[in-house]
N, C-alpha and C positions, 0 to 999 in steps of 0.2 A: 536422498536425504532429506529433512525435511528437521528446523530449527527445532520443532515443539518435539522431533523425538529427542532432540538431545537428553539424558540424562541430568537431573536440579545440580548434581555435584561435579559437571565437566568441568574443570581445571586445564592449566595446560604451560606451557611456556607463552612465551610470544612468535614465536615458532608457526607452533600448533592453534593458535589464535588466527594467521594471516590463513591458515594453510585451512581452515574448517570455515571459514568465514569469505573466501574465492571460492569453495565448492557449490556456497550457498546461494551466493548474489545470484548467480545466472535464474535462478527462481526467484527472486525476489523484487530483480529491476525492472521494469516495462519492458517490453516484448521486441522493444522497436533498437533497445541500447543491447541487450543481451548479450553473451557473447564478446564485448569490448574488452580490449586490452587495458583499456584504459582506466576502466569501471574497476580492476582490480585493486586490491589493497595491500600492502608492505610492510614490513616493521619502522622503516620511517617513517611514514604517513598514518601507522597508529599513536607513535611518540608523538607527531605533531599533532593531533584529532586529542589527548591529552591533555599537552602544556594549551591548550586555546580552552581548555574547560571543555572539551563537546564528549568525552569518556572521563566514567572515575579513573581515580588512580591506579596504578597494578601495584599488586600487593607485593610480599617481599617475604619469598621462602627462603632462609641463609641469604645467598649474596642473589639471587634467582630474581626476578620479575615475573611473578604467576597471573595469570587474566582466569576468570570463572566466567559461565555460559551469562550472565549479565553485563560482563564486559563486551560477549559476542554478541547480546541481544542490542545493547545500544549502538556498538559497530555498525549492525546491519539495518539498522534502524536510523541511524545517519546516513550512511549512501541512500536508501531507499528517499527518505527527503532531500537528499541531495539531486538527485536524480529526477524527483518532481518538480525542481526548481527552488529551494529554499537554499542561502547561502548560509556558509556556515558564522555569519556573525548574527543572523537571527538565532540561531541552534544553542550559543551561548548556555550555559546554561540548563540549559531544556529539558533533553535524556537526563541528566542526574537527580530531575528530581520523580520523573516517574515510577511504578511500579514494572516491578517485571510483567505483568500482566499486560499494561499499558504499552509497551515496547512490545510485546509480543500481538498486538492489536494492532498496531502500527505497520506492525514487516508483511501482518497478513492482508490489509488494507479493511480491516472492519474496523478503523478508526482515522480520522483527517487529524495533524495539529491543528489548535486552536490558538488563530495566531491574534494578539492585544488590540481590540480596537483603537484605534485613533494612530496606528502606524500605516501613512500612507502610500508609502512602497510595498509593505505587504499582503494590506486590501488588495492593490493594484492587483500583485500576485495572485493572491485565492481567487479573483475575477478571473484572469486568462486560463485557471486550471480546469475552472466549467466547462464540461460537454459543447464541443458545438459541433454544428453538422459538419461532417469530412465531405470536402467535394465530389462531388457523383455520387453522396448518397442520398437517400429518400428523401425530401425533401417532410417539414415538421407537415401536419398535418392538422387544421385549425377545429378546434369543437364544436361542436352542434352548438348550436343555438340555443340557449336552455327554457327550456317550454313551465308549464305553472307548475307542472306535475311535482313528487319532489323526488324523481326519480333520479339516481346518480349519474355524475356528471362524468366524463373524461377528464385528466389535466388539460389547462388550456395549451399546449403545443405537445407534442407526441409524433411521433416515430412510427409508423404500421409497417413493420416484418411481416410479408407473405415464409413460413416454411414447408409450407406444400398446403395444396387446397383444406380447408378446414381446419388448420392451425395457423391463427398469425400472433404475433408478437410487439405490443403495447408499449414502445420504450419513452421515458418521459424527457424531455428534452436537459432534466437536470442529475438525472440519474448516473450512478457511480459505477461507470464502465468498467470491464476488468483490464489491468494494466497489464497483470503478472502470468505466469504462468499457474501459480498458486492460484490466485484470484481465478482462472478461465475454472478452473476445475471445481473450484466452489460453487463455482455460479452454474457448470453445468450438474454436478450433481443437484443443486438447487431446483433446478430444472424437471432433471430424472424425476426427484423428488413429488413434485406436484402434478407430472405426467399419472405416476403410480397412484397418488393419490386420486384421480377420476376415472380411473379404474375399478378401484374397490367400488363393492355394491353400496351401496347411502341405506 
């Protein structure tokens, strides 16, 4: 199941919101966190997030609280941002101002939360989130010295990965690497599409 396949008019009681969110979270959270029970949400947590202005207020249908697809998008985006290291204080009133498309982009890793400049704690957090070379991984390769010719040059620092003879992958040190199964699948498809274009006659 994907959040993008849920119908636009999806709605349900609090239990349905919680169940649906918990089914989708393993596909959205970073791979290292997938499957941890502490990442699941419950009704009490949803009520807390609403009180803290992290989620929209529920709708009322008679005496019952009803939740929509937008509530689900906000909840999933919130859990993903928290897994990325953002605290709830920094996220208050943030997700409510975003459109559904913005929320989907945050969930799918196609957009990153912009923090307001001038907040040293959030600026430091953003620096920590930048990819760094993992221990034991190939070391960044410095760019070749610039020549007088206008030939395009590689970025100043990148990692060269040899997939097989004749096929190398150059990854810039500031590249956004996939952190969830959904992002991995999307990157895999982009890679396969690029290889397919190489096979087509020019």
